C-alpha positions in Angstrom: 133.3 38.2 68.1 130.5 37.1 65.8 129.8 38.4 62.2 126.4 39.5 63.6 127.9 41.4 66.8 130.4 43.4 64.1 127.6 44.3 61.7 125.4 45.6 64.6 128.4 47.6 65.8 129.1 49.1 62.1 125.2 49.9 62.1 125.2 51.6 65.4 128.1 53.9 64.3 125.7 55.2 61.5 123.4 56.5 64.1 124.5 59.8 65.7 124.0 60.5 69.3 121.7 63.4 68.5 119.5 60.8 66.8 119.4 58.4 69.6 118.3 61.3 72.0 115.6 62.4 69.6 114.4 58.8 69.3 114.4 58.2 73.0 112.6 61.5 73.8 109.7 60.5 71.5 109.6 56.9 72.4 109.6 57.4 76.0 108.4 53.9 76.7 111.1 52.1 74.7 112.8 50.9 77.7 109.2 49.4 79.0 109.2 47.6 75.7 112.8 46.4 75.9 113.7 46.1 79.9 116.4 43.6 79.1 118.6 46.6 77.5 118.4 48.3 81.0 120.0 45.2 82.7 122.9 45.5 80.1 123.4 49.1 80.2 126.3 50.3 82.5 127.6 53.8 83.4 130.9 54.8 84.9 130.6 55.7 88.5 133.0 58.2 90.4 134.6 55.2 92.2 135.5 53.7 88.8 133.2 50.9 89.0 130.3 50.4 86.5 126.7 50.6 87.6 123.7 49.8 85.9 121.4 52.5 84.4 118.8 51.6 86.9 120.9 52.1 89.9 122.4 55.3 88.3 118.7 56.6 87.9 118.1 55.9 91.6 121.1 57.5 92.7 120.0 60.7 90.9 116.6 60.5 92.1 117.8 60.1 95.9 119.8 63.1 95.4 117.0 65.1 93.9 114.8 64.0 96.7 117.3 65.1 99.4 117.6 68.5 97.6 113.8 68.8 97.5 113.6 68.0 101.0 116.2 70.8 102.0 114.2 73.1 100.0 111.0 72.3 101.7 112.6 72.5 105.2 113.8 76.0 104.1 110.4 77.1 102.9 108.6 75.7 106.3 111.2 77.3 108.2 110.6 80.7 106.4 107.0 80.3 106.8 107.2 79.7 110.6 109.4 82.9 111.0 106.8 84.9 109.1 104.0 83.6 110.9 105.8 84.4 114.3 106.5 88.0 112.7 103.0 88.5 111.6 101.7 87.8 115.1 104.1 90.3 116.8 103.2 92.9 114.2 99.7 92.2 114.6 99.8 92.7 118.5 101.8 95.9 118.2 99.4 97.4 115.5 96.4 96.7 117.9 98.3 98.1 120.8 99.0 101.3 118.9 95.4 101.7 118.0 94.5 101.7 121.5 96.7 104.7 122.4 95.5 108.0 123.0 98.5 110.0 123.5 101.6 110.5 121.4 104.0 109.6 124.5 101.9 106.5 125.0 102.0 105.5 121.4 105.8 105.8 121.6 106.2 104.0 124.5 104.2 101.1 123.2 106.3 101.1 120.1 109.3 101.0 122.0 108.2 98.3 124.4 107.2 96.1 121.5 110.4 96.6 119.6 112.5 95.8 122.6 110.7 93.1 124.3 108.6 91.5 121.7 110.7 91.7 118.4 113.9 91.5 120.4 115.7 94.4 118.4 119.0 95.7 119.9 118.5 99.4 118.9 115.6 101.4 118.0 114.8 105.2 117.5 111.9 107.1 116.4 112.6 110.5 115.0 110.0 113.0 114.5 110.3 116.2 112.5 108.6 119.4 114.1 109.4 123.2 114.6 107.6 122.8 117.8 110.4 122.2 120.2 108.2 122.2 123.2 107.0 118.6 122.4 107.8 116.4 125.0 108.1 112.7 123.9 110.2 109.7 124.3 111.0 110.3 120.6 113.8 112.7 119.2 112.3 115.8 117.8 114.3 117.8 115.3 113.2 120.0 112.3 112.6 118.7 108.8 115.5 120.8 107.6 117.9 119.1 110.1 116.7 115.6 109.2 116.9 116.4 105.5 120.6 117.5 105.8 121.7 114.4 107.7 119.5 111.7 106.2 118.1 113.2 102.9 118.9 110.5 100.8 117.0 107.9 103.1 113.8 110.3 103.1 113.7 110.7 99.6 113.4 107.0 99.0 110.2 107.1 100.7 110.5 103.4 101.4 112.2 101.1 103.9 116.1 100.6 103.5 118.4 98.0 104.7 122.0 97.8 104.9 125.0 99.9 106.3 124.9 103.6 106.6 127.6 106.3 107.0 129.0 107.4 110.3 127.1 110.6 110.3 123.9 109.0 109.3 124.1 106.5 112.3 125.1 109.2 114.6 122.1 111.4 113.7 119.8 108.2 113.9 121.0 106.5 117.0 123.3 109.1 118.7 125.3 107.7 121.6 124.3 104.1 120.5 125.9 104.7 116.8 129.2 103.0 117.3 127.7 99.7 118.5 125.4 99.8 115.3 126.7 98.1 112.0 123.5 97.5 109.9 120.3 99.2 109.8 116.6 99.1 108.7 115.2 102.5 108.1 111.8 103.5 106.9 110.7 107.3 106.4 107.1 108.1 108.0 104.9 110.1 105.6 101.2 111.1 105.6 101.4 113.3 102.5 104.5 115.2 104.0 107.3 113.4 105.7 107.1 113.9 109.3 109.5 111.3 110.9 111.6 108.2 110.5 111.7 105.1 112.3 115.1 103.1 112.4 116.1 99.7 113.7 119.8 98.5 114.3 121.8 95.6 114.8 125.6 94.9 115.9 125.6 92.4 113.1 126.8 94.0 109.9 124.9 91.3 108.0 121.7 91.3 110.0 120.0 94.0 107.8 121.1 93.4 104.4 119.7 95.1 101.0 118.1 92.0 99.9 116.1 91.7 103.2 112.3 91.9 103.1 110.8 94.8 104.8 107.2 94.1 104.6 106.2 94.0 108.3 108.4 97.2 109.1 106.3 98.8 106.1 103.3 97.6 107.9 104.1 99.3 111.2 105.2 102.5 109.3 101.8 102.5 107.8 100.1 102.8 111.1 102.4 105.2 112.5 101.6 107.3 109.3 97.9 107.4 110.4 98.1 107.8 114.0 101.1 109.9 114.8 100.4 113.1 113.0 96.8 114.0 114.7 98.8 113.1 118.0 101.4 115.7 117.3 99.0 118.3 116.3 96.8 117.6 119.5 100.2 117.7 121.9 101.3 120.8 120.1 97.8 122.6 120.6 97.8 121.4 124.5 100.9 122.8 125.1 100.2 126.0 123.5 97.2 126.6 125.5 98.8 125.6 128.7 101.8 127.9 128.1 101.8 131.2 130.3 100.1 134.2 128.3 102.1 137.5 127.9 100.4 140.5 129.3 100.6 143.3 127.1 
């Protein structure tokens, strides 16, 4: 080894790694001014063979590029899924707004959830003391609902996840045994008047981290159209009921 090489290595030892890092972070064009150094630098590779710094940088950039492509593809898939979900929600909302009776609105809701959204299990429960109301929905009193699913009603927002057996039985009745995860949204127009529940046989399908924006949109529409329809039906049935003769 020449005297020049020895003196160069001894001088290099006097410079710390931190100083080198700080210098290169400031002098970002250092290797542009000294490209010959890039050719001489070598980094150990996983295979044991040495590779040049340029080769290593290209490898890192390639890995980052693949990762970014994967993230972009995931974002595009999510965007396409949300776009389809938006179109289905829009169709349902417009169809609900065109209904004139409670029974027609519920039939429209059930048809969309089953055929358009492809949801395995779904149930609309309405709270009323008018047992004479005839609809495809389940009609119970608010007290019954509060005793069975009070925690879900008090949250006043959509909830996803796994429910207790008694909650599933109240919501889905004879379908409860087949349901492993659910999404539930209370219906409220100032007072709680019902709940919409959808279920899946997959225990991981409706997770607590799942977004519920579109389900909340549907609930907002039901909040506005269902209560007047319930009052209308109760009034009509009361008028058509046989009057007692005193």
